[in-house]
VMD Tcl script that draws the C-alpha trace (Angstrom):
set ca {
  {53.69 65.03 276.83}
  {54.09 68.64 278.01}
  {57.26 67.72 279.88}
  {58.71 65.82 276.91}
  {58.10 68.80 274.61}
  {59.26 71.40 277.12}
  {56.04 73.41 277.00}
  {55.45 73.84 280.71}
  {54.49 77.37 281.73}
  {56.70 77.59 284.78}
  {57.67 76.11 288.11}
  {54.24 74.84 289.07}
  {53.70 73.11 285.72}
  {57.18 71.63 285.62}
  {57.23 70.32 289.20}
  {55.87 66.96 288.01}
  {58.44 66.65 285.19}
  {61.28 64.20 285.77}
  {63.86 66.57 284.26}
  {64.27 69.95 282.62}
  {65.62 68.34 279.42}
  {62.86 68.27 276.75}
  {62.98 65.77 273.88}
  {61.89 68.36 271.34}
  {65.06 70.24 270.46}
  {65.91 71.69 267.09}
  {68.26 74.13 265.39}
  {66.97 75.93 262.30}
  {68.42 78.01 259.50}
  {66.61 80.03 256.81}
  {68.43 80.45 253.51}
  {67.93 82.80 250.57}
  {70.02 81.12 247.91}
  {73.50 80.77 249.40}
  {72.95 83.43 252.08}
  {71.72 82.78 255.63}
  {68.75 85.03 256.39}
  {68.25 83.97 260.02}
  {68.89 81.07 262.37}
  {67.96 79.96 265.85}
  {67.34 77.17 268.28}
  {64.27 75.79 270.01}
  {66.10 76.22 273.31}
  {66.06 80.02 272.90}
  {62.32 80.24 272.15}
  {59.89 79.85 275.03}
  {56.63 80.23 273.09}
  {54.17 77.38 273.24}
  {50.43 76.90 273.18}
  {48.18 74.20 274.55}
  {44.67 74.05 273.12}
  {42.18 71.22 273.14}
  {43.97 68.06 272.05}
  {46.96 69.89 270.53}
  {50.26 71.14 271.89}
  {52.23 73.66 269.83}
  {55.91 74.40 270.37}
  {57.23 77.38 268.42}
  {60.78 76.76 267.23}
  {61.43 80.27 265.94}
  {60.52 83.06 263.56}
  {62.16 85.30 260.99}
  {61.25 88.35 258.95}
  {61.09 87.70 255.23}
  {60.34 89.74 252.13}
  {57.18 89.30 250.08}
  {57.67 87.38 246.84}
  {60.96 85.74 247.87}
  {61.48 82.01 248.19}
  {63.32 80.75 251.23}
  {64.71 77.38 252.22}
  {64.23 76.24 255.80}
  {66.61 73.67 257.25}
  {65.60 72.12 260.57}
  {67.95 69.81 262.43}
  {66.45 67.95 265.36}
  {69.25 67.69 267.90}
  {67.78 65.14 270.28}
  {66.12 61.76 269.74}
  {62.41 62.56 269.96}
  {61.25 59.03 269.12}
  {59.04 58.82 272.27}
  {56.99 61.71 270.80}
  {55.95 59.52 267.83}
  {52.88 58.31 269.76}
  {51.46 61.84 269.38}
  {51.93 61.86 265.57}
  {53.92 65.14 265.51}
  {53.97 67.52 262.53}
  {56.26 70.36 261.54}
  {54.19 73.36 260.45}
  {55.66 76.40 258.69}
  {53.34 79.35 258.47}
  {53.17 83.04 257.63}
  {52.19 85.35 260.46}
  {50.59 88.72 259.78}
  {50.46 90.73 256.57}
  {54.10 91.87 256.55}
}
mol new
graphics top color blue
foreach p $ca { graphics top sphere $p radius 0.5 }
foreach p [lrange $ca 0 end-1] q [lrange $ca 1 end] { graphics top cylinder $p $q radius 0.2 }
display resetview
């Protein structure tokens, strides 16, 4: 599962992976009305966390303003169907008190 999601921590972790081409790939864009606030790709973010029975892959982050409403568009760019056995979820959360 770690190989499929691309959450290995380096050469030693990834040595058992068949390829360096994770199934979890996404491009994201944050909109404020008709204006793009920020955008990114899961391939440019290396953050991940493995804890207990959960694996977290961070797709990106942006700085927003308090009280504003944003629209997040996520486009998964690779067929991640084999990940369905893990019942994946997309979680959007606020970090910090900014």
